[in-house]
C-alpha positions in Angstrom: 18.4 -10.9 -15.3 18.9 -7.2 -15.6 16.1 -5.7 -13.6 16.6 -2.3 -15.2 15.7 -3.6 -18.7 13.9 -6.9 -18.3 10.6 -6.2 -16.3 8.1 -4.1 -18.2 5.7 -2.2 -16.0 2.2 -1.5 -17.2 -0.9 -0.2 -15.4 -4.4 -1.5 -16.1 -7.8 -1.0 -14.4 -8.3 -3.6 -11.8 -11.7 -4.4 -13.2 -10.1 -5.3 -16.6 -7.6 -7.8 -15.4 -7.8 -11.0 -17.4 -8.4 -14.3 -15.7 -4.8 -15.5 -16.2 -3.4 -12.2 -14.8 -5.6 -12.5 -11.7 -4.5 -16.0 -11.2 -0.9 -14.9 -11.5 -1.5 -12.2 -8.8 -2.9 -14.9 -6.5 0.2 -17.1 -7.1 2.5 -14.2 -6.2 0.4 -13.5 -3.1 0.8 -17.2 -2.1 4.6 -17.0 -2.7 4.9 -13.8 -0.7 2.8 -14.6 2.3 2.1 -17.5 4.7 -1.7 -18.0 5.2 -2.4 -15.6 2.4 -6.1 -14.6 2.5 -7.2 -14.6 -1.1 -10.5 -13.0 -0.3 -8.5 -10.0 0.9 -6.8 -9.7 -2.5 -10.1 -10.0 -4.3 -11.6 -7.3 -2.1 -8.6 -5.1 -2.7 -9.0 -5.5 -6.5 -12.6 -4.3 -6.1 -11.7 -1.3 -4.0 -8.6 0.0 -5.6 -9.0 0.9 -9.2 -5.6 0.2 -10.7 -3.1 -2.5 -10.9 0.6 -2.0 -11.9 2.2 -5.2 -13.1 5.8 -6.1 -14.0 6.2 -8.7 -16.7 9.2 -10.4 -18.4 9.3 -12.3 -21.7 10.2 -11.4 -25.2 8.0 -11.4 -28.3 6.4 -14.8 -28.8 7.2 -15.9 -25.3 4.6 -16.5 -22.6 4.0 -13.6 -20.3 5.4 -14.0 -16.8 4.2 -11.6 -14.1 6.9 -11.0 -11.6 5.3 -8.3 -9.5 2.1 -6.3 -9.0 0.9 -3.4 -6.9 -2.6 -2.1 -6.3 -3.5 1.6 -5.8 -5.0 4.8 -7.1 -5.2 8.5 -6.6 -8.3 10.5 -5.8 -9.5 14.0 -5.1 -11.3 13.8 -1.8 -12.9 16.2 0.7 -11.1 15.5 4.0 -11.7 17.1 7.3 -10.3 20.7 7.1 -8.8 19.8 3.7 -11.4 20.2 0.8 -10.5 18.8 -2.6 -7.3 17.1 -1.3 -5.3 14.8 -3.6 -4.9 11.4 -1.9 -2.7 8.5 -3.1 -3.9 5.1 -1.8 -1.4 2.3 -1.8 -2.5 -1.3 -1.7 -1.1 -4.8 -1.7 2.2 -5.2 -3.5 4.0 -8.6 -4.2 7.3 -9.2 -6.0 8.7 -12.5 -7.2 11.6 -13.7 -5.1 14.0 -13.5 -8.0 13.3 -9.8 -8.5 13.3 -8.4 -4.9 15.7 -5.9 -3.4 16.2 -4.1 -6.7 13.7 -1.3 -6.5 10.8 -3.0 -8.2 8.5 -2.8 -5.2 8.8 0.9 -5.1 8.5 1.3 -8.8 5.3 -0.7 -8.9 3.7 1.1 -6.0 4.6 4.5 -7.5 3.0 3.6 -10.8 -0.2 2.2 -9.2 -0.8 5.2 -6.9 -0.2 7.7 -9.7 -3.3 6.5 -11.6 -6.7 8.0 -11.2 -6.4 11.8 -11.4 -4.1 14.1 -13.2 -2.1 16.0 -10.6 -0.2 19.3 -11.2 3.6 19.4 -10.6 4.2 20.2 -7.0 0.6 19.7 -5.9 0.4 18.6 -2.3 -0.5 14.9 -2.0 -1.5 12.8 1.1 0.0 9.4 0.6 -1.5 6.5 2.5 -1.0 2.8 3.0 -1.8 -0.1 5.3 1.3 -1.6 6.7 2.0 -5.2 7.9 5.3 -4.6 9.7 8.1 -2.0 10.3 10.0 -2.8 7.1 7.0 -1.8 4.9 6.5 1.3 7.0 10.0 2.6 6.2 8.8 3.6 2.8 6.9 6.5 4.4 8.7 7.0 7.7 11.2 9.5 6.5 8.7 11.7 4.6 7.2 14.9 5.7 4.5 14.7 8.4 4.7 10.9 8.5 2.3 9.2 11.0 2.2 7.3 13.3 5.6 8.0 14.9 7.1 6.7 18.1 6.4 9.1 21.0 4.1 11.3 18.9 0.5 11.6 20.1 -1.8 12.3 17.1 -3.6 15.6 17.3 -7.3 16.0 16.7 -6.5 17.1 13.1 -4.4 13.9 12.6 -7.1 11.7 14.0 -9.9 13.2 11.9 -7.9 12.8 8.7 -6.8 9.3 9.5 -10.4 8.2 10.2 -11.5 9.6 6.8 -8.6 7.8 5.0 -9.5 4.6 6.8 -13.0 5.0 5.4 -11.6 5.2 1.9 -10.1 1.7 2.5 -13.5 0.5 3.8 -12.0 -0.1 7.3 -14.9 -0.4 9.7 -13.0 -0.6 13.0 -10.2 1.9 13.3 -8.3 3.3 16.3 -7.4 6.9 15.6 -5.0 7.0 18.5 -2.9 4.0 17.4 -3.8 4.0 13.7 -4.6 0.3 13.9 -7.0 -1.0 11.3 -8.9 -4.0 12.7 -9.2 -6.9 10.3 -12.0 -9.2 9.4 -11.2 -11.8 12.0 -8.9 -13.9 10.0 -5.2 -13.5 9.0 -4.4 -11.6 5.8 -1.0 -13.3 5.7 2.4 -13.1 7.2 5.1 -11.7 4.9 7.9 -14.2 4.1 10.7 -11.7 4.7 13.2 -11.3 7.5 12.3 -8.2 9.4 15.0 -6.3 11.2 13.6 -3.4 13.2 14.2 -1.4 16.4 12.1 -1.8 19.5 10.6 1.7 18.8 9.6 0.6 15.3 8.0 -2.5 16.6 6.2 -0.5 19.3 4.1 1.1 16.7 2.8 -2.3 15.7 2.1 -3.5 19.3 -1.6 -3.3 18.8 -1.6 -5.0 15.4 -2.9 -8.5 15.6 -2.0 -10.2 12.3 -4.0 -13.3 13.3 -7.1 -11.0 13.2 -6.0 -9.5 9.9 -5.0 -6.1 11.4 -2.7 -3.6 9.7 -1.3 -0.2 10.6 -2.5 2.9 8.6 0.5 5.1 7.6 0.2 8.6 6.3 2.7 11.1 4.9 2.8 14.3 2.8 4.5 15.1 -0.6 6.1 17.5 -0.9 5.0 19.3 2.3 2.3 19.2 4.9 -0.6 21.6 5.3 -0.7 24.3 7.9 -1.5 22.9 11.3 -0.4 19.3 10.6 
């Protein structure tokens, strides 16, 4: 299948997902993660307002969902940053036949772009909760990315990170390591082969996936504010 032309990406409010589409999301979650916590997916659909979904199938054919991503953008008063645009990325799953072709990034981009109309060049704080170093690489090379190996977060970093963790409804958050403590049960282990350096894994040393932990990641687009 030609990924450039076959999957059609659309964005819908999470609250308006049909029952068959929600069921398809849960199937993709199961296919993408071992011990997938479906309660986590349901809670994510309640907290993040938009779902981007990739579908294949021509006219008259049954719709097949081959990927989805959750997210939204908001204008939020953050510490030292009033009326700041924040893009919140959520869970993203892609069918095994459609991976490694850019669909993951396309879905995430569409999902986090929904919610507020942003001006060209407007500074955005992008955020996501990461399960492992491979997912963190999406942000690692961007401006002001945190956390980073060997970089101790400043008071400014910690204040903003805590506020963003609140947007994700994370109750237990370590502002020094950026670890988001889970609910006490696994969210799921990605079914991907992860190749990463020791330094990359070190950032995740405090992440206990059995407890449902994740790592909060932040970066700025196109530039960081003064003092970051």
